[in-house]
VOBA-1610 file (N, C-alpha, C; in pm, whole numbers, padded with zeros to 5 digits, always signed):
BEGIN
Unk+03571+01264-00557Unk+03476+01207-00462Unk+03512+01063-00429Unk+03552+00986-00533Unk+03588+00847-00512Unk+03713+00838-00425Unk+03810+00925-00451Unk+03934+00924-00373Unk+03905+00953-00226Unk+03813+01047-00199Unk+03778+01078-00060Unk+03707+00960+00007Unk+03623+00893-00069Unk+03555+00776-00013Unk+03654+00665+00019Unk+03748+00642-00073Unk+03850+00538-00050Unk+03930+00571+00076Unk+03969+00696+00091Unk+04045+00736+00210Unk+03964+00712+00337Unk+03834+00744+00332Unk+03750+00723+00450Unk+03739+00575+00483Unk+03723+00492+00381Unk+03716+00348+00405Unk+03845+00298+00469Unk+03958+00344+00417Unk+04086+00300+00472Unk+04102+00346+00616Unk+04057+00470+00644Unk+04065+00521+00781Unk+03985+00435+00878Unk+03874+00376+00828Unk+03792+00290+00913Unk+03835+00144+00905Unk+03949+00118+00842Unk+04007-00016+00831Unk+03917-00111+00753Unk+03845-00056+00653Unk+03763-00140+00566Unk+03852-00203+00461Unk+03841-00335+00443Unk+03925-00405+00347Unk+03860-00402+00209Unk+03945-00391+00105Unk+03893-00389-00031Unk+04006-00379-00131Unk+03975-00411-00254Unk+04074-00399-00363Unk+04065-00255-00413Unk+04127-00164-00341Unk+04109-00022-00368Unk+04172+00022-00500Unk+04266-00056-00553Unk+04327-00019-00680Unk+04239-00056-00799Unk+04147-00149-00777Unk+04060-00193-00886Unk+03913-00197-00838Unk+03859-00083-00799Unk+03721-00082-00750Unk+03620-00087-00865Unk+03503-00137-00837Unk+03396-00121-00936Unk+03314+00001-00894Unk+03285+00084-00990Unk+03216+00210-00963Unk+03079+00208-01028Unk+02976+00228-00947Unk+02840+00219-01000Unk+02807+00331-01097Unk+02886+00439-01097Unk+02864+00548-01191Unk+02955+00539-01313Unk+03030+00430-01323Unk+03113+00409-01441Unk+03020+00379-01560Unk+03037+00448-01674Unk+02948+00429-01788Unk+02934+00283-01831Unk+03043+00208-01828Unk+03035+00067-01869Unk+02951-00014-01771Unk+02966+00017-01641Unk+02887-00051-01537Unk+02739-00021-01559Unk+02705+00107-01584Unk+02566+00145-01605Unk+02508+00077-01729Unk+02589+00072-01836Unk+02543+00008-01959Unk+02517-00141-01937Unk+02603-00205-01858Unk+02583-00347-01827Unk+02453-00369-01749Unk+02421-00275-01658Unk+02295-00283-01587Unk+02177-00284-01685Unk+02183-00196-01783Unk+02074-00186-01879Unk+02066-00309-01969Unk+02179-00370-01998Unk+02176-00492-02079Unk+02111-00606-02002Unk+02138-00612-01873Unk+02071-00712-01789Unk+01922-00684-01783Unk+01890-00555-01775Unk+01749-00514-01774Unk+01682-00557-01905Unk+01754-00540-02016Unk+01700-00582-02146Unk+01667-00731-02146Unk+01757-00810-02090Unk+01733-00954-02082Unk+01609-00985-01999Unk+01591-00912-01890Unk+01473-00932-01805Unk+01345-00895-01880Unk+01352-00788-01960Unk+01236-00749-02041Unk+01203-00859-02142Unk+01307-00910-02208Unk+01286-01015-02308Unk+01227-01142-02248Unk+01257-01167-02122Unk+01206-01288-02056Unk+01075-01263-01983Unk+01021-01141-01999Unk+00889-01112-01943Unk+00887-01083-01795Unk+01002-01044-01738Unk+01009-01019-01595Unk+00976-00875-01557Unk+00966-00786-01655Unk+00942-00644-01627Unk+00801-00606-01676Unk+00726-00540-01591Unk+00592-00498-01629Unk+00553-00369-01557Unk+00452-00302-01612Unk+00403-00178-01554Unk+00258-00199-01510Unk+00226-00152-01390Unk+00092-00173-01338Unk+00055-00061-01242Unk-00074-00028-01240Unk-00123+00070-01143Unk-00171-00007-01021Unk-00091-00008-00919Unk-00125-00083-00799Unk-00065-00012-00678Unk-00112-00043-00558Unk-00060+00026-00440Unk+00088-00004-00416Unk+00161+00103-00390Unk+00302+00090-00355Unk+00326+00176-00231Unk+00437+00151-00165Unk+00477+00239-00056Unk+00517+00373-00118Unk+00455+00479-00070Unk+00479+00610-00129Unk+00518+00709-00020Unk+00626+00782-00045Unk+00673+00882+00050Unk+00631+01022+00006Unk+00532+01083+00071Unk+00494+01220+00036Unk+00608+01319+00059Unk+00695+01290+00157Unk+00803+01383+00190Unk+00911+01386+00083Unk+00935+01273+00015Unk+01036+01272-00092Unk+00973+01251-00230Unk+00840+01239-00235Unk+00763+01231-00359Unk+00808+01118-00449Unk+00823+00999-00392Unk+00866+00885-00471Unk+00811+00755-00413Unk+00802+00656-00502Unk+00770+00521-00456Unk+00892+00464-00385Unk+00869+00375-00291Unk+00978+00314-00216Unk+00963+00162-00218Unk+01073+00093-00215Unk+01071-00051-00195Unk+01066-00079-00045Unk+01029-00201-00010Unk+01017-00235+00132Unk+01150-00217+00204Unk+01260-00241+00132Unk+01391-00227+00194Unk+01426-00083+00228Unk+01350+00013+00173Unk+01376+00154+00200Unk+01288+00210+00313Unk+01224+00119+00386Unk+01139+00160+00496Unk+01207+00130+00629Unk+01174+00210+00728Unk+01210+00178+00865Unk+01086+00202+00950Unk+01071+00122+01055Unk+00946+00127+01131Unk+00963+00204+01261Unk+00871+00298+01280Unk+00870+00382+01400Unk+00770+00323+01498Unk+00818+00267+01608Unk+00731+00202+01706Unk+00655+00302+01791Unk+00685+00430+01777Unk+00619+00532+01858Unk+00520+00616+01777Unk+00491+00571+01655Unk+00397+00646+01572Unk+00258+00642+01634Unk+00185+00753+01625Unk+00050+00761+01679Unk-00049+00789+01566Unk-00146+00700+01550Unk-00251+00717+01449Unk-00385+00743+01517Unk-00478+00801+01444Unk-00615+00814+01492Unk-00694+00694+01444Unk-00739+00612+01537Unk-00814+00492+01506Unk-00963+00523+01515Unk-01042+00475+01419Unk-01185+00503+01419Unk-01268+00376+01397Unk-01383+00372+01461Unk-01484+00268+01440Unk-01599+00336+01366Unk-01630+00285+01246Unk-01723+00353+01157Unk-01839+00261+01118Unk-01958+00318+01114Unk-02078+00244+01074Unk-02105+00266+00925Unk-02105+00154+00851Unk-02142+00155+00710Unk-02286+00105+00700Unk-02383+00190+00672Unk-02524+00149+00671Unk-02558+00051+00559Unk-02622-00061+00595Unk-02669-00155+00495Unk-02781-00091+00413Unk-02792-00131+00289Unk-02907-00088+00209Unk-03032-00155+00265Unk-03146-00095+00239Unk-03272-00149+00291Unk-03293-00294+00246Unk-03263-00321+00121Unk-03282-00456+00067Unk-03197-00558+00141Unk-03068-00523+00169Unk-02979-00616+00237Unk-03020-00636+00383Unk-03064-00528+00447Unk-03109-00540+00585Unk-03229-00634+00594Unk-03322-00619+00502Unk-03438-00707+00501Unk-03400-00852+00473Unk-03299-00872+00392Unk-03255-01006+00354Unk-03210-01087+00476Unk-03149-01020+00575Unk-03101-01092+00694Unk-03191-01070+00815Unk-03307-01011+00792Unk-03400-00991+00901Unk-03360-00883+00999Unk-03289-00784+00951Unk-03242-00674+01037Unk-03329-00550+01014Unk-03318-00455+01105Unk-03393-00331+01090Unk-03329-00245+00982Unk-03402-00142+00940Unk-03355-00058+00829Unk-03240+00035+00870Unk-03211+00041+01001Unk-03101+00126+01048Unk-02981+00042+01091Unk-02958-00068+01019Unk-02847-00160+01051Unk-02721-00122+00974Unk-02609-00133+01041Unk-02480-00099+00979Unk-02378-00210+00999Unk-02283-00217+00907Unk-02161-00295+00928Unk-02067-00206+01009Unk-02004-00261+01112Unk-01909-00181+01190Unk-01768-00217+01148Unk-01693-00117+01101Unk-01554-00141+01059Unk-01460-00061+01148Unk-01334-00099+01146Unk-01230-00029+01224Unk-01111-00005+01133Unk-01052+00113+01143Unk-00932+00142+01064Unk-00842+00240+01139Unk-00712+00227+01117Unk-00615+00322+01172Unk-00574+00424+01066Unk-00636+00414+00949Unk-00607+00510+00840Unk-00738+00570+00789Unk-00800+00658+00867Unk-00928+00718+00824Unk-00920+00787+00689Unk-00801+00834+00650Unk-00786+00904+00523Unk-00812+00813+00404Unk-00812+00679+00424Unk-00839+00587+00313Unk-00989+00566+00291Unk-01072+00615+00381Unk-01216+00592+00369Unk-01279+00655+00243Unk-01228+00769+00192Unk-01283+00821+00066Unk-01259+00727-00053Unk-01173+00628-00036Unk-01146+00532-00143Unk-01211+00397-00114Unk-01294+00389-00011Unk-01359+00263+00023Unk-01444+00212-00094Unk-01423+00085-00131Unk-01497+00028-00243Unk-01559-00107-00209Unk-01533-00157-00087Unk-01587-00287-00047Unk-01567-00306+00103Unk-01635-00409+00156Unk-01611-00454+00292Unk-01583-00604+00285Unk-01496-00652+00372Unk-01458-00793+00368Unk-01488-00862+00501Unk-01538-00986+00492Unk-01562-01069+00610Unk-01499-01205+00586Unk-01469-01277+00694Unk-01412-01411+00680Unk-01526-01511+00660Unk-01513-01601+00564Unk-01624-01693+00535Unk-01664-01781+00652Unk-01568-01815+00740Unk-01596-01912+00845Unk-01611-01851+00984Unk-01595-01721+00997Unk-01615-01657+01127Unk-01764-01636+01152Unk-01797-01628+01282Unk-01936-01600+01318Unk-01953-01450+01341Unk-02065-01399+01294Unk-02097-01258+01309Unk-02231-01244+01382Unk-02241-01139+01462Unk-02362-01118+01542Unk-02429-00986+01507Unk-02559-00991+01490Unk-02640-00871+01475Unk-02681-00828+01615Unk-02643-00705+01654Unk-02672-00657+01789Unk-02762-00534+01783Unk-02842-00520+01887Unk-02927-00402+01904Unk-02862-00312+02008Unk-02838-00187+01973Unk-02777-00091+02065Unk-02882+00013+02103Unk-02893+00036+02234Unk-02982+00141+02284Unk-02897+00241+02360Unk-02895+00364+02312Unk-02818+00473+02374Unk-02914+00588+02401Unk-02978+00584+02517Unk-03080+00684+02548Unk-03197+00669+02453Unk-03227+00773+02379Unk-03337+00768+02282Unk-03293+00715+02146Unk-03164+00688+02132Unk-03109+00642+02005Unk-03103+00490+02003Unk-03162+00429+01901Unk-03158+00284+01883Unk-03112+00251+01741Unk-03025+00153+01729Unk-02978+00109+01598Unk-02920-00031+01609Unk-02894-00094+01497Unk-02838-00228+01495Unk-02704-00227+01420Unk-02615-00319+01459Unk-02484-00331+01394Unk-02450-00478+01377Unk-02367-00505+01276Unk-02312-00639+01255Unk-02164-00635+01292Unk-02127-00724+01388Unk-01991-00727+01441Unk-01946-00873+01451Unk-01817-00898+01431Unk-01763-01031+01455Unk-01791-01073+01599Unk-01845-01192+01619Unk-01884-01237+01753Unk-01766-01231+01850Unk-01648-01264+01801Unk-01530-01262+01887Unk-01487-01124+01930Unk-01545-01019+01870Unk-01508-00881+01904Unk-01619-00808+01979Unk-01727-00878+02013Unk-01840-00813+02078Unk-01803-00747+02210Unk-01729-00819+02293Unk-01693-00764+02424Unk-01611-00636+02408Unk-01513-00640+02317Unk-01429-00522+02296Unk-01511-00405+02243Unk-01603-00432+02151Unk-01686-00325+02095Unk-01780-00268+02200Unk-01833-00354+02288Unk-01925-00305+02390Unk-01860-00203+02482Unk-01727-00212+02496Unk-01655-00118+02581Unk-01645+00021+02518Unk-01675+00030+02389Unk-01664+00158+02318Unk-01791+00240+02326Unk-01901+00178+02364Unk-02029+00247+02365Unk-02036+00348+02479Unk-02114+00454+02463Unk-02128+00554+02570Unk-02181+00490+02698Unk-02142+00547+02810Unk-02186+00495+02939Unk-02339+00495+02945Unk-02394+00384+02996Unk-02539+00371+03007Unk-02602+00303+02888Unk-02525+00280+02779Unk-02579+00213+02661Unk-02593+00063+02687Unk-02684+00001+02615Unk-02700-00145+02625Unk-02680-00207+02489Unk-02627-00329+02489Unk-02602-00403+02366Unk-02665-00540+02381Unk-02757-00573+02292Unk-02830-00699+02300Unk-02812-00778+02170Unk-02782-00908+02185Unk-02768-00994+02067Unk-02904-01023+02007Unk-02912-01011+01875Unk-03037-01037+01804Unk-03031-01170+01729Unk-02926-01190+01650Unk-02911-01314+01573Unk-02765-01329+01531Unk-02730-01446+01479Unk-02593-01470+01435Unk-02592-01522+01291Unk-02478-01500+01225Unk-02460-01543+01086Unk-02317-01591+01068Unk-02296-01670+00966Unk-02160-01697+00923Unk-02119-01589+00825Unk-01989-01576+00803Unk-01944-01478+00704Unk-02004-01504+00568Unk-02023-01633+00535Unk-02079-01667+00404Unk-02221-01612+00388Unk-02294-01602+00500Unk-02430-01549+00493Unk-02431-01401+00456Unk-02320-01333+00483Unk-02315-01188+00459Unk-02263-01154+00319Unk-02206-01251+00251Unk-02150-01227+00118Unk-02256-01170+00025Unk-02221-01065-00045Unk-02311-01007-00143Unk-02404-00901-00090Unk-02409-00883+00044Unk-02489-00774+00099Unk-02432-00641+00050Unk-02515-00541+00042Unk-02470-00410-00004Unk-02486-00306+00106Unk-02400-00206+00101Unk-02402-00098+00200Unk-02364+00032+00130Unk-02379+00141+00201Unk-02341+00271+00146Unk-02203+00312+00198Unk-02110+00332+00106Unk-01977+00381+00142Unk-01991+00529+00177Unk-01977+00561+00306Unk-02013+00692+00361Unk-01948+00809+00288Unk-01817+00805+00271Unk-01747+00919+00211Unk-01770+00932+00062Unk-01811+00824-00002Unk-01833+00827-00147Unk-01980+00832-00183Unk-02067+00804-00085Unk-02211+00798-00108Unk-02238+00704-00224Unk-02174+00588-00219Unk-02182+00490-00328Unk-02218+00354-00270Unk-02299+00278-00340Unk-02337+00145-00297Unk-02224+00046-00327Unk-02180-00026-00223Unk-02070-00122-00238Unk-02113-00257-00180Unk-02032-00360-00208Unk-02066-00496-00168Unk-01975-00551-00057Unk-02027-00658+00006Unk-01949-00734+00104Unk-01891-00856+00033Unk-01761-00879+00052Unk-01692-00992-00010Unk-01627-01081+00098Unk-01595-01203+00060Unk-01528-01296+00150Unk-01377-01285+00133Unk-01304-01290+00244Unk-01158-01282+00239Unk-01099-01360+00356Unk-01006-01450+00326Unk-00948-01534+00431Unk-00852-01459+00522Unk-00809-01338+00482Unk-00715-01264+00566Unk-00784-01190+00681Unk-00916-01187+00683Unk-00988-01120+00791Unk-00974-01200+00920Unk-00946-01132+01030Unk-00931-01200+01160Unk-01015-01130+01266Unk-01020-01192+01383Unk-01087-01131+01498Unk-00986-01088+01605Unk-00859-01079+01567Unk-00756-01040+01663Unk-00772-00895+01707Unk-00808-00810+01613Unk-00831-00668+01642Unk-00951-00621+01562Unk-00994-00499+01587Unk-01101-00441+01507Unk-01236-00499+01535Unk-01312-00526+01427Unk-01451-00568+01440Unk-01483-00697+01365Unk-01386-00752+01291Unk-01414-00869+01210Unk-01470-00834+01073Unk-01497-00705+01050Unk-01540-00655+00919Unk-01435-00555+00875Unk-01378-00576+00758Unk-01263-00496+00714Unk-01300-00400+00602Unk-01276-00272+00628Unk-01288-00168+00525Unk-01186-00194+00416Unk-01229-00192+00291Unk-01142-00231+00180Unk-01131-00118+00078Unk-01007-00073+00055Unk-00978+00031-00044Unk-00867-00022-00134Unk-00902-00081-00249Unk-00801-00142-00337Unk-00689-00049-00380Unk-00712+00083-00372Unk-00607+00177-00411Unk-00508+00207-00301Unk-00528+00146-00182Unk-00443+00183-00069Unk-00395+00065+00015Unk-00391-00054-00041Unk-00341-00167+00036Unk-00324-00290-00051Unk-00226-00372-00020Unk-00195-00489-00102Unk-00309-00591-00101Unk-00354-00630+00021Unk-00461-00729+00029Unk-00590-00674-00031Unk-00616-00545-00007Unk-00733-00480-00064Unk-00727-00487-00217Unk-00609-00459-00271Unk-00591-00458-00415Unk-00616-00598-00474Unk-00560-00699-00409Unk-00576-00836-00458Unk-00721-00879-00453Unk-00793-00841-00347Unk-00936-00870-00340Unk-01011-00797-00451Unk-00970-00673-00477Unk-01034-00594-00581Unk-01014-00654-00720Unk-00891-00696-00750Unk-00861-00754-00881Unk-00940-00884-00900Unk-00949-00965-00794Unk-01018-01093-00803Unk-01168-01076-00826Unk-01222-00961-00783Unk-01367-00941-00790Unk-01410-00825-00880Unk-01316-00770-00956Unk-01349-00664-01049Unk-01390-00534-00981Unk-01332-00505-00864Unk-01363-00382-00791Unk-01271-00270-00841Unk-01327-00153-00863Unk-01247-00043-00916Unk-01138-00001-00816Unk-01026+00040-00872Unk-00913+00088-00791Unk-00908+00240-00801Unk-00937+00308-00692Unk-00928+00454-00691Unk-00832+00496-00580Unk-00764+00606-00604Unk-00668+00659-00506Unk-00668+00812-00519Unk-00759+00879-00450Unk-00774+01025-00466Unk-00669+01105-00390Unk-00542+01068-00410Unk-00431+01130-00337Unk-00318+01158-00436Unk-00258+01277-00430Unk-00151+01309-00525Unk-00012+01280-00468Unk+00091+01318-00543Unk+00230+01286-00505Unk+00270+01345-00370Unk+00206+01454-00331Unk+00240+01521-00205Unk+00162+01466-00086Unk+00079+01363-00111Unk-00005+01312-00004Unk-00122+01402+00025Unk-00171+01471-00080Unk-00282+01566-00067Unk-00404+01509-00139Unk-00522+01522-00077Unk-00644+01478-00142Unk-00667+01555-00272Unk-00708+01482-00378Unk-00742+01544-00505Unk-00892+01573-00510Unk-00936+01631-00620Unk-01078+01665-00635Unk-01166+01540-00631Unk-01108+01424-00664Unk-01183+01299-00664Unk-01234+01265-00524Unk-01169+01320-00421Unk-01211+01294-00284Unk-01328+01381-00241Unk-01361+01481-00324Unk-01472+01570-00292Unk-01426+01705-00244Unk-01509+01808-00257Unk-01470+01945-00222Unk-01435+01966-00076Unk-01493+01887+00013Unk-01465+01904+00156Unk-01326+01855+00193Unk-01267+01771+00108Unk-01136+01713+00139Unk-01026+01761+00044Unk-01060+01806-00073Unk-00961+01847-00172Unk-00861+01948-00115Unk-00732+01921-00138Unk-00627+02014-00093Unk-00576+01989+00047Unk-00634+01892+00116Unk-00592+01865+00255Unk-00495+01746+00260Unk-00402+01751+00354Unk-00301+01646+00369Unk-00362+01522+00434Unk-00342+01407+00372Unk-00403+01285+00424Unk-00348+01248+00562Unk-00225+01287+00590Unk-00165+01254+00719Unk-00180+01368+00820Unk-00254+01472+00781Unk-00273+01587+00870Unk-00418+01630+00876Unk-00446+01748+00823Unk-00581+01802+00834Unk-00682+01723+00752Unk-00635+01641+00658Unk-00725+01558+00581Unk-00791+01451+00667Unk-00713+01392+00757Unk-00769+01293+00849Unk-00874+01357+00939Unk-00843+01475+00991Unk-00938+01547+01076Unk-01067+01577+01001Unk-01054+01617+00873Unk-01172+01649+00792Unk-01257+01525+00766Unk-01193+01410+00742Unk-01266+01285+00722Unk-01349+01252+00846Unk-01287+01265+00963Unk-01357+01235+01088Unk-01474+01330+01110Unk-01454+01456+01075Unk-01563+01555+01088Unk-01683+01515+01000Unk-01654+01467+00880Unk-01763+01424+00790Unk-01836+01304+00849Unk-01759+01209+00904Unk-01820+01092+00966Unk-01912+01133+01080Unk-01869+01229+01160Unk-01952+01276+01271Unk-02080+01341+01219Unk-02067+01419+01113Unk-02184+01490+01059Unk-02287+01394+01002Unk-02241+01275+00962Unk-02332+01175+00906Unk-02373+01071+01010Unk-02336+01097+01136Unk-02367+01005+01246Unk-02313+00864+01218Unk-02195+00858+01155Unk-02135+00730+01118Unk-02018+00691+01208Unk-01974+00782+01294Unk-01859+00755+01380Unk-01906+00701+01514Unk-01869+00577+01544Unk-01904+00519+01673Unk-01805+00558+01781Unk-01674+00556+01743Unk-01570+00582+01845Unk-01440+00617+01775Unk-01358+00699+01840Unk-01224+00728+01790Unk-01128+00737+01907Unk-01002+00702+01881Unk-00901+00715+01986Unk-00762+00716+01922Unk-00664+00758+01997Unk-00526+00760+01950Unk-00463+00623+01976Unk-00390+00574+01877Unk-00328+00443+01886Unk-00179+00453+01857Unk-00098+00413+01953Unk+00047+00409+01935Unk+00085+00272+01881Unk+00149+00271+01765Unk+00182+00142+01702Unk+00298+00160+01606Unk+00349+00048+01556Unk+00459+00051+01461Unk+00407+00091+01324Unk+00477+00186+01260Unk+00430+00239+01132Unk+00551+00265+01042Unk+00539+00236+00911Unk+00654+00255+00820Unk+00686+00401+00791Unk+00816+00431+00791Unk+00867+00566+00761Unk+00967+00558+00647Unk+00983+00668+00577Unk+01086+00683+00473Unk+01222+00686+00543Unk+01310+00595+00504Unk+01439+00586+00575Unk+01529+00708+00551Unk+01498+00786+00447Unk+01580+00905+00420Unk+01527+01029+00493Unk+01397+01053+00479Unk+01341+01175+00536Unk+01293+01158+00680Unk+01280+01030+00723Unk+01231+00999+00859Unk+01087+01047+00878Unk+01010+01048+00768Unk+00871+01089+00774Unk+00781+00970+00737Unk+00657+00969+00786Unk+00567+00856+00757Unk+00533+00845+00609Unk+00509+00722+00565Unk+00473+00698+00426Unk+00325+00657+00419Unk+00275+00643+00298Unk+00139+00595+00277Unk+00145+00484+00172Unk+00036+00413+00153Unk+00023+00322+00039Unk-00073+00389-00060Unk-00031+00389-00185Unk-00103+00466-00286Unk-00087+00400-00422Unk-00199+00385-00493Unk-00193+00324-00625Unk-00146+00424-00729Unk-00035+00395-00792Unk+00019+00476-00901Unk+00079+00383-01006Unk+00088+00426-01132Unk+00153+00342-01234Unk+00303+00335-01205Unk+00352+00215-01179Unk+00493+00194-01151Unk+00544+00073-01229Unk+00677+00065-01238Unk+00741-00049-01303Unk+00784-00150-01199Unk+00760-00278-01229Unk+00790-00386-01136Unk+00875-00493-01203Unk+00952-00562-01118Unk+01024-00681-01163Unk+00958-00801-01097Unk+00916-00895-01179Unk+00859-01019-01126Unk+00973-01112-01091Unk+01001-01124-00962Unk+01115-01206-00919Unk+01071-01344-00874Unk+00942-01374-00891Unk+00891-01506-00849Unk+00963-01618-00923Unk+00983-01596-01056Unk+01048-01699-01137Unk+01199-01705-01115Unk+01254-01601-01053Unk+01399-01595-01033Unk+01442-01646-00897Unk+01344-01669-00809Unk+01377-01699-00669Unk+01472-01818-00653Unk+01435-01930-00712Unk+01514-02052-00690Unk+01657-02036-00741Unk+01670-01977-00862Unk+01803-01958-00918Unk+01886-01863-00832Unk+01825-01753-00790Unk+01896-01656-00706Unk+01934-01717-00572Unk+01841-01793-00516Unk+01866-01855-00385Unk+01985-01950-00391Unk+01989-02032-00498Unk+02100-02127-00513Unk+02232-02055-00542Unk+02224-01945-00617Unk+02346-01871-00653Unk+02414-01812-00530Unk+02336-01781-00427Unk+02393-01722-00306Unk+02493-01818-00242Unk+02473-01949-00262Unk+02566-02048-00205Unk+02705-02036-00264Unk+02715-01976-00382Unk+02845-01961-00448Unk+02915-01831-00409Unk+02853-01755-00319Unk+02911-01628-00275Unk+02967-01644-00134Unk+03090-01598-00116Unk+03151-01603+00017Unk+03111-01478+00094Unk+03023-01492+00192Unk+02970-01379+00266Unk+03032-01376+00405Unk+03083-01260+00445Unk+03142-01241+00578Unk+03067-01130+00649Unk+03008-01156+00766Unk+03000-01284+00835Unk+02896-01376+00772Unk+02898-01503+00809Unk+02810-01603+00751Unk+02662-01570+00771Unk+02631-01501+00881Unk+02492-01467+00909Unk+02432-01381+00797Unk+02518-01306+00727Unk+02471-01223+00617Unk+02412-01306+00504Unk+02466-01425+00483Unk+02413-01513+00379Unk+02272-01559+00414Unk+02250-01592+00541Unk+02116-01635+00582Unk+02015-01521+00565Unk+02056-01401+00600Unk+01967-01286+00584Unk+01935-01262+00438Unk+02035-01275+00351Unk+02016-01252+00208Unk+01921-01356+00149Unk+01935-01482+00192Unk+01846-01587+00143Unk+01702-01561+00188Unk+01687-01519+00312Unk+01552-01489+00363Unk+01492-01371+00287Unk+01575-01275+00252Unk+01532-01156+00178Unk+01480-01196+00040Unk+01553-01286-00027Unk+01516-01331-00161Unk+01388-01416-00155Unk+01379-01503-00057Unk+01266-01594-00046Unk+01136-01520-00018Unk+01144-01410+00055Unk+01023-01342+00101Unk+00960-01247+00002Unk+01009-01241-00122Unk+00954-01146-00218Unk+00919-01212-00351Unk+00809-01168-00409Unk+00767-01222-00538Unk+00772-01116-00647Unk+00777-00988-00606Unk+00791-00880-00703Unk+00865-00765-00637Unk+00916-00676-00720Unk+00995-00564-00670Unk+00958-00438-00747Unk+00920-00334-00676Unk+00892-00206-00740Unk+01026-00141-00772Unk+01057-00126-00900Unk+01189-00078-00939Unk+01190+00068-00983Unk+01074+00128-01002Unk+01073+00269-01047Unk+01078+00363-00928Unk+01145+00476-00949Unk+01155+00580-00847Unk+01131+00715-00913Unk+01071+00806-00840Unk+01044+00939-00893Unk+01160+01031-00851Unk+01277+01006-00911Unk+01398+01080-00876Unk+01471+01119-01004Unk+01560+01215-00991Unk+01636+01260-01108Unk+01780+01209-01104Unk+01813+01124-01006Unk+01948+01069-01000Unk+01939+00916-01007Unk+02051+00855-01044Unk+02054+00710-01059Unk+02037+00669-01204Unk+02052+00541-01230Unk+02037+00489-01366Unk+01889+00483-01401Unk+01847+00548-01510Unk+01704+00553-01542Unk+01653+00421-01597Unk+01523+00395-01578Unk+01459+00285-01650Unk+01450+00329-01795Unk+01505+00252-01889Unk+01516+00298-02029Unk+01385+00285-02106Unk+01284+00354-02059Unk+01155+00349-02126Unk+01123+00488-02181Unk+01066+00492-02299Unk+01026+00617-02362Unk+00874+00622-02367Unk+00818+00743-02362Unk+00672+00757-02362Unk+00628+00845-02479Unk+00516+00809-02538Unk+00454+00892-02639Unk+00409+01022-02573Unk+00456+01134-02624Unk+00428+01263-02560Unk+00279+01295-02556Unk+00202+01240-02649Unk+00059+01270-02654Unk-00026+01170-02576Unk+00004+01039-02593Unk-00079+00935-02532Unk-00017+00877-02405Unk+00112+00907-02381Unk+00187+00852-02266Unk+00204+00701-02275Unk+00180+00644-02391Unk+00200+00501-02413Unk+00350+00470-02403Unk+00390+00370-02320Unk+00533+00342-02304Unk+00591+00262-02421Unk+00716+00289-02452Unk+00791+00213-02552Unk+00908+00146-02481Unk+00908+00013-02479Unk+01013-00061-02411Unk+01040-00188-02492Unk+01139-00180-02579Unk+01174-00293-02665Unk+01322-00326-02650Unk+01360-00443-02698Unk+01502-00482-02694Unk+01588-00382-02769Unk+01537-00336-02884Unk+01615-00244-02968Unk+01632-00108-02899Unk+01524-00057-02839Unk+01534+00074-02776Unk+01626+00070-02654Unk+01618-00041-02578Unk+01705-00052-02460Unk+01851-00063-02501Unk+01879-00144-02601Unk+02018-00159-02647Unk+02074-00026-02697Unk+01993+00050-02768Unk+02037+00181-02817Unk+02071+00274-02701Unk+01982+00279-02602Unk+02005+00367-02487Unk+02128+00322-02409Unk+02148+00191-02394Unk+02266+00139-02323Unk+02394+00178-02395Unk+02391+00172-02528Unk+02510+00209-02605Unk+02540+00357-02592Unk+02435+00441-02592Unk+02455+00585-02575Unk+02515+00614-02439Unk+02464+00550-02336Unk+02515+00573-02200Unk+02660+00525-02188Unk+02692+00416-02257Unk+02827+00360-02250Unk+02930+00449-02319Unk+02888+00515-02427Unk+02984+00589-02511Unk+02973+00740-02500Unk+02865+00790-02436Unk+02842+00934-02433Unk+02842+00994-02292Unk+02918+00933-02203Unk+02935+00997-02073Unk+02848+00945-01960Unk+02792+00824-01975Unk+02717+00766-01865Unk+02573+00811-01859Unk+02509+00788-01745Unk+02364+00814-01731Unk+02329+00962-01742Unk+02427+01051-01727Unk+02399+01193-01746Unk+02353+01223-01889Unk+02387+01132-01981Unk+02345+01150-02120Unk+02193+01151-02131Unk+02127+01083-02041Unk+01980+01079-02041Unk+01921+01219-02030Unk+01994+01304-01958Unk+01945+01441-01934Unk+02009+01543-02028Unk+02132+01519-02068Unk+02208+01623-02139Unk+02194+01618-02290Unk+02177+01499-02345Unk+02175+01488-02492Unk+02036+01518-02546Unk+02029+01572-02669Unk+01896+01596-02731Unk+01825+01465-02759Unk+01695+01468-02771Unk+01616+01348-02796Unk+01660+01280-02926Unk+01694+01358-03025Unk+01738+01302-03154Unk+01861+01217-03141
//
């Protein structure tokens, strides 16, 4: 295989020291990788955490950002959803008992994991009265999004301003998370904007980075009722269990919203969306236990080291520096059976991980002397 690759490179006039190549499947090369990994473990750069990662249902593995490509023609179903305030919270701000927070999302399938709503502390929010024939209700919307939201109402409806609040006034209000039938809170978040949506952000810590960080800061539970195949689990409820989050699961979520009179509006949205670069299929964000490398402490050293590398063309060096600067952690685990394994062992009963300097060194030595990374699969545990 190596000889065929070398011939192909030569045919394409690729320059290289073909008589002395480094081979990533060479046992010594693989063992050296693990020794470097051991050093990173010893310095505290490697950790395991259950947090949202890019997940490819089509290849059943976590992906790093570098393994994504963006499809500018992807079409999502966008929904505007009413989260009803609890009676106590409605009374607290002088609203009627049928008042809701209005949220917008392009991922309706994440609503079964909703655990909070976020508002910007310094944005202004308006309580509006909507009259649609015999139907009357109130909603809280970012003031800067009122005009856009008014365009979504059925023809003949009226929208009247009742009162205004700052985001800080809304902090701590409670509402019912529709798909979970659970009481949740409103939190403050500086990442909320009025550029799109409603100014109120649906938050699912198990399905987004900013959501996760808000959840960790405020002790919000992280749930992700989705399995490796991108299928709803029983945690999502009997009406959704077994359905694909990117297919009939989304349709089912919208049907539930309609049945609860929680759907204000839906439409198709063409936008840029991440895809798996291998399968060319859309990915999701999903909280799973994965291994990460904390590269925050390595940034400066790595950035300076790039200056000692001769990169052709020079533009490649600038791209590499930007790549290093823009990341603080790296998801290094993959759900695959090929490649150099992360040298971690698990207790068969408790699944507790074992990752020590001694265990890594032992595994590196076995791989170096017993035929490379295939030893991980071929040799007995003893």
